[in-house]
C-alpha positions in Angstrom: -50.0 -36.3 -27.6 -46.7 -36.6 -29.0 -44.1 -39.2 -27.9 -41.2 -37.5 -26.2 -38.0 -39.2 -25.2 -37.4 -39.6 -21.5 -35.7 -36.5 -19.8 -32.0 -37.1 -19.5 -29.1 -35.0 -18.6 -27.7 -33.5 -21.7 -23.9 -33.3 -22.2 -22.4 -30.1 -20.8 -24.8 -29.8 -17.9 -24.2 -30.9 -14.3 -21.1 -30.6 -12.3 -17.8 -30.1 -14.2 -15.4 -33.1 -14.5 -12.9 -33.3 -11.6 -10.0 -31.7 -13.6 -12.2 -28.6 -14.1 -13.8 -28.3 -10.8 -13.0 -25.2 -8.8 -10.0 -25.6 -6.6 -9.5 -24.0 -3.2 -7.4 -20.8 -3.5 -3.8 -21.4 -3.1 -1.9 -19.2 -0.7 0.6 -16.9 -2.3 4.1 -18.1 -2.1 5.6 -16.3 0.9 8.4 -14.0 0.1 11.4 -13.0 2.3 10.8 -11.0 5.5 12.9 -8.7 7.5 12.4 -8.1 11.1 14.4 -5.8 13.5 13.2 -5.5 17.1 14.2 -3.8 20.3 12.5 -3.1 23.6 10.2 -0.4 22.2 10.4 -0.3 18.4 10.4 -2.7 15.4 10.6 -2.6 11.6 9.1 -5.3 9.4 9.4 -5.6 5.7 7.5 -8.3 3.9 5.3 -9.0 0.9 2.6 -6.6 2.2 4.9 -3.6 2.6 6.7 -1.9 5.6 5.4 -1.7 9.1 6.8 0.3 12.0 5.9 -0.3 15.6 6.8 2.3 18.1 5.8 2.0 21.7 2.8 -0.1 20.8 1.6 2.0 17.9 1.7 0.3 14.6 1.8 2.1 11.3 1.6 0.0 8.0 2.8 1.2 4.6 1.6 -1.0 1.7 4.0 -1.2 -1.2 1.5 0.7 -3.4 1.7 3.8 -1.1 5.6 3.7 -0.8 7.7 6.0 -3.0 11.0 4.8 -1.4 12.6 3.2 1.6 15.9 4.4 3.1 18.1 3.1 5.9 21.3 3.9 7.7 23.1 3.4 10.9 22.5 6.0 13.7 25.3 8.5 14.3 26.5 6.5 17.2 26.4 3.3 15.3 24.2 1.5 17.7 20.8 1.6 15.9 19.2 1.0 12.5 17.3 4.0 11.2 14.6 3.2 8.5 12.6 5.9 6.7 9.6 5.4 4.4 8.9 8.1 1.9 5.1 8.1 1.2 3.8 8.8 -2.3 2.7 12.3 -1.1 6.2 13.2 0.0 5.7 12.6 3.8 8.6 10.9 5.5 8.2 8.4 8.4 11.1 7.1 10.4 11.6 4.3 12.9 14.8 3.7 14.9 15.6 0.2 16.3 18.5 -0.3 18.7 20.8 -3.2 17.9 22.0 -5.1 20.9 24.6 -6.4 20.5 26.1 -3.9 18.1 27.2 -6.6 15.7 23.5 -7.3 15.1 23.4 -4.1 13.0 25.7 -5.5 10.4 23.4 -8.5 9.9 20.3 -6.2 9.7 21.9 -4.3 7.0 22.7 -7.3 4.9 19.2 -8.8 5.3 17.4 -5.5 4.8 19.2 -4.8 1.6 18.4 -8.2 0.2 14.6 -8.0 1.2 14.2 -4.5 -0.2 16.0 -5.5 -3.4 13.5 -8.4 -3.7 10.4 -6.3 -3.3 11.7 -3.0 -4.8 14.4 -4.0 -7.3 14.6 -0.5 -8.8 14.6 1.4 -5.5 
């Protein structure tokens, strides 16, 4: 029999030192959000993309599937009209009534800023 040294933990084995131990995932920093809502419809723009809700039906458009987003006031100036152009060319639109009408001006400013944040080139 040969004499062997007692078994010991060799350097580099075992749990990592605390500074290298796996850390719990950090949530992504939330970006700005836009929300316009009326009795029946809503438009949400956030880090995940654009979502329309129309009479309890929700349609989500992730940014990777969006070619462009357009918006304007309705012809009577009482509603926000938002259109999403899908990568395949299809166009989806949602109309949200602004009550009071002055709310529309605020929506335009906020929507422009949020879209510029997520889609700086259009």
